[in-house]
ZAMARGU-4260 file (C-alpha; in steps of 0.2 Angstrom, whole numbers, plus 5000, padded with zeros to 4 digits):
<rodrens>
0) 4980/4889/5050 | 4977/4878/5066 | 4977/4893/5081 | 4963/4902/5068 | 4952/4885/5064
5) 4957/4885/5047 | 4956/4866/5040 | 4965/4876/5022 | 4970/4895/5017 | 4962/4899/4998
10) 4970/4913/4990 | 4969/4920/4973 | 4981/4929/4961 | 4986/4944/4972 | 5001/4950/4985
15) 4997/4937/4999 | 5000/4924/4985 | 5016/4929/4981 | 5020/4933/4999 | 5018/4913/5001
20) 5025/4906/4983 | 5036/4920/4977 | 5027/4918/4961 | 5018/4933/4952 | 4999/4931/4944
25) 4991/4944/4936 | 4972/4943/4942 | 4963/4940/4924 | 4950/4930/4916 | 4960/4915/4920
30) 4957/4910/4938 | 4971/4906/4950 | 4970/4897/4966 | 4984/4893/4979 | 4978/4881/4993
35) 4987/4879/5009 | 4983/4865/5022 | 4993/4861/5037 | 5000/4844/5032 | 4998/4843/5015
40) 5013/4848/5002 | 5003/4866/4993 | 4992/4865/4976 | 4991/4877/4965 | 4976/4874/4952
45) 4981/4889/4935 | 4983/4890/4917 | 4993/4878/4908 | 5002/4892/4898 | 5010/4899/4916
50) 5017/4882/4921 | 5034/4889/4918 | 5034/4900/4933 | 5031/4885/4945 | 5049/4877/4934
55) 5065/4879/4949 | 5054/4885/4965 | 5067/4874/4978 | 5052/4868/4987 | 5037/4857/4983
60) 5021/4862/4975 | 5007/4851/4966 | 5001/4859/4952 | 4984/4858/4940 | 4981/4866/4928
65) 4967/4868/4914 | 4969/4874/4897 | 4960/4886/4887 | 4943/4879/4887 | 4932/4888/4903
70) 4924/4872/4904 | 4938/4863/4913 | 4942/4875/4926 | 4931/4867/4936 | 4941/4849/4934
75) 4957/4857/4938 | 4950/4864/4954 | 4942/4846/4957 | 4957/4839/4955 | 4966/4855/4966
80) 4956/4852/4982 | 4958/4832/4979 | 4978/4833/4980 | 4975/4847/4996 | 4966/4832/5004
85) 4949/4843/5006 | 4932/4836/5006 | 4925/4852/5018 | 4929/4861/5031 | 4933/4880/5035
90) 4942/4888/5021 | 4949/4905/5025 | 4950/4916/5011 | 4954/4935/5008 | 4941/4944/5008
95) 4947/4961/5001 | 4954/4950/4988 | 4947/4933/4984 | 4935/4937/4970 | 4917/4928/4966
100) 4926/4919/4953 | 4938/4910/4961 | 4926/4906/4977 | 4912/4900/4966 | 4925/4887/4957
105) 4930/4881/4975 | 4909/4883/4981 | 4905/4871/4966 | 4920/4858/4971 | 4917/4858/4990
110) 4899/4862/4992 | 4902/4856/5012 | 4914/4870/5013 | 4915/4886/5022 | 4923/4901/5022
115) 4930/4912/5032 | 4940/4929/5031 | 4956/4924/5035 | 4964/4941/5032 | 4970/4943/5052
120) 4978/4927/5049 | 4988/4932/5034 | 4991/4950/5040 | 5001/4942/5056 | 5014/4935/5045
125) 5013/4949/5032 | 5013/4963/5043 | 5032/4960/5052 | 5046/4963/5040 | 5061/4954/5038
130) 5079/4964/5036 | 5077/4957/5017 | 5059/4967/5017 | 5065/4982/5026 | 5080/4984/5013
135) 5068/4984/4999 | 5057/4997/5007 | 5071/5007/5008 | 5075/5006/4992 | 5059/5010/4986
140) 5060/5026/4997 | 5076/5030/4985 | 5070/5029/4970 | 5054/5040/4972 | 5065/5053/4982
145) 5076/5053/4965 | 5062/5054/4955 | 5054/5070/4965 | 5072/5077/4963 | 5071/5075/4944
150) 5057/5079/4942 | 5056/5097/4952 | 5066/5107/4938 | 5048/5107/4928 | 5038/5113/4940
155) 5034/5131/4938 | 5018/5144/4935 | 5011/5139/4920 | 5014/5119/4920 | 4998/5108/4921
160) 4995/5096/4935 | 4995/5081/4923 | 5014/5088/4915 | 5020/5086/4931 | 5013/5069/4935
165) 5017/5061/4918 | 5035/5067/4920 | 5035/5060/4936 | 5030/5042/4930 | 5044/5043/4918
170) 5055/5046/4932 | 5050/5034/4942 | 5053/5022/4930 | 5071/5030/4924 | 5076/5028/4943
175) 5075/5010/4945 | 5056/5008/4949 | 5045/4991/4943 | 5033/4997/4931 | 5017/4992/4944
180) 5016/5009/4953 | 5009/5008/4970 | 4997/5021/4962 | 4997/5035/4947 | 5004/5050/4956
185) 4992/5063/4962 | 4997/5080/4957 | 4987/5095/4963 | 4987/5111/4963 | 4980/5126/4970
190) 4963/5134/4982 | 4954/5116/4976 | 4963/5103/4970 | 4976/5103/4984 | 4961/5103/4999
195) 4953/5085/4989 | 4965/5072/4997 | 4964/5061/4982 | 4963/5073/4968 | 4966/5065/4950
200) 4978/5076/4940 | 4970/5088/4927 | 4977/5100/4915 | 4974/5116/4926 | 4991/5126/4926
205) 5001/5131/4942 | 4998/5149/4947 | 5009/5160/4959 | 5002/5158/4976 | 4996/5139/4973
210) 5002/5125/4984 | 5005/5110/4977 | 5003/5093/4984 | 5012/5076/4977 | 5008/5062/4983
215) 5017/5045/4974 | 5028/5030/4976 | 5041/5018/4970 | 5039/4999/4969 | 5055/4989/4969
220) 5056/4971/4971 | 5036/4970/4974 | 5038/4983/4990 | 5032/4999/4989 | 5036/5015/4995
225) 5022/5030/4997 | 5027/5047/5000 | 5019/5065/5001 | 5027/5082/4999 | 5019/5099/4998
230) 5027/5114/4987 | 5023/5132/4987 | 5024/5140/4969 | 5032/5156/4972 | 5024/5167/4986
235) 5010/5160/4998 | 4999/5169/5010 | 5004/5169/5028 | 4988/5158/5033 | 4994/5143/5021
240) 5012/5145/5029 | 5004/5143/5044 | 4996/5127/5039 | 5010/5119/5031 | 5021/5123/5050
245) 5007/5115/5058 | 5006/5100/5044 | 5026/5098/5046 | 5026/5097/5066 | 5010/5086/5066
250) 5020/5074/5057 | 5036/5076/5068 | 5025/5072/5084 | 5018/5055/5075 | 5035/5048/5070
255) 5040/5051/5088 | 5027/5043/5096 | 5032/5027/5087 | 5041/5015/5096 | 5036/4995/5100
260) 5022/4993/5114 | 5012/5010/5109 | 4997/5008/5102 | 4993/5011/5083 | 4980/5026/5091
265) 4993/5035/5099 | 5002/5038/5084 | 4986/5046/5078 | 4982/5055/5094 | 4999/5062/5093
270) 4999/5070/5077 | 4981/5076/5078 | 4983/5084/5096 | 4995/5096/5086 | 4983/5099/5073
275) 4969/5102/5086 | 4979/5113/5097 | 4982/5125/5080 | 4963/5127/5076 | 4961/5116/5060
280) 4955/5102/5068 | 4940/5098/5058 | 4951/5101/5042 | 4959/5085/5047 | 4950/5070/5041
285) 4957/5055/5039 | 4967/5044/5049 | 4986/5045/5053 | 4991/5032/5042 | 4989/5016/5035
290) 5001/4998/5034 | 5014/4999/5018 | 5025/4985/5012 | 5018/4974/4995 | 5000/4983/4995
295) 4998/5002/4997 | 4986/5000/5011 | 4988/4984/5022 | 4989/4985/5043 | 4992/4991/5054
300) 4980/5007/5053 | 4987/5020/5062 | 4968/5029/5067 | 4961/5034/5084 | 4953/5019/5090
305) 4966/5003/5083 | 4971/4997/5101 | 4985/4988/5091 | 5002/4986/5099 | 5015/4992/5088
310) 5031/4979/5088 | 5048/4978/5079 | 5045/4975/5059 | 5029/4984/5056 | 5029/4998/5043
315) 5017/5012/5039 | 5014/5029/5032 | 5012/5045/5045 | 5002/5058/5035 | 4995/5072/5043
320) 4987/5085/5033 | 4975/5099/5034 | 4964/5104/5020 | 4955/5120/5015 | 4941/5120/5002
325) 4945/5137/4994 | 4960/5140/5002 | 4971/5125/5001 | 4979/5110/5007 | 4994/5103/5015
330) 4998/5085/5019 | 5017/5079/5022 | 5020/5060/5022 | 5034/5048/5028 | 5036/5030/5028
335) 5041/5024/5043 | 5045/5007/5051 | 5046/5000/5069 | 5062/4998/5076 | 5069/4989/5092
340) 5073/5008/5100 | 5060/5018/5092 | 5054/5024/5074 | 5066/5021/5058 | 5059/5033/5048
345) 5066/5026/5029 | 5062/5043/5018 | 5075/5056/5018 | 5067/5070/5008 | 5065/5086/5018
350) 5050/5092/5026 | 5054/5112/5025 | 5042/5121/5015 | 5050/5122/4997 | 5046/5136/4985
355) 5044/5130/4967 | 5044/5140/4952
</rodrens>
């Protein structure tokens, strides 16, 4: 906070509040705010019905609660800022997470305060995973991989994207994923759907000659995996095979570039160079990866203009792709951690083209 020039940090329900307190709150109609200052005990403003979450925390916490009457929210917020020793100053919030609800309550009780984006300040903590966090992410990858292996026998000509996605969700839960999945699986097949990077599963049935892209992840103790594999449904064309091999090589080149001291943009450039050299550069139109941890997308972002220097403990995806509408799309995505001596790939599923159906 001192380095960022902030008098306090205000976090509503979300991953960063979990990170700093260990407590989980739903983002719902009842406001929640945690107030962190350099020289005071942390303060939590919350609904009375959730007071049980504050028992046996193992650290000091000031708690201000309110009941079911929304007119009492402002009183609890006023009590909270008083206990935090705040009368104004510069308050840090996360622009991507803080709602108008919580910010407006703070503005009401702190009319002299100004609000600044503290995302970089919080990211500087969360971006570096310790051994326990890395172990949880590795376990999330193991769960996801086992779930896909258990789903693969279902995948064949005539089965729909939606049927595959629903089976995969069930297998994720059966294999130990927490129910709050990173996102609903992307299952997209054929010349049109597989070429849409963020397709939604439909009732389209798989056909011989399709490519099938499956992008999904698991949650283990609040830490996520995010994996994509692309399969052939029966025999595919020579050009689709070439596209697949190109993406596989780009994935390998990106992961090979990962090391301490390397800029994030250099990883993107390494993967992109392979696809450019094969003549498919215009069909790779997203960044090579994104940070991964308690959120599916968080810093660091692996894009060409990002000069952030990679350091041990950073975790992110490497996921190059080629997407040609009317022909098909391929993406191969792995989760990696920056290790002291290079790249630690957390995901282990084969990257050779596998034919199903």
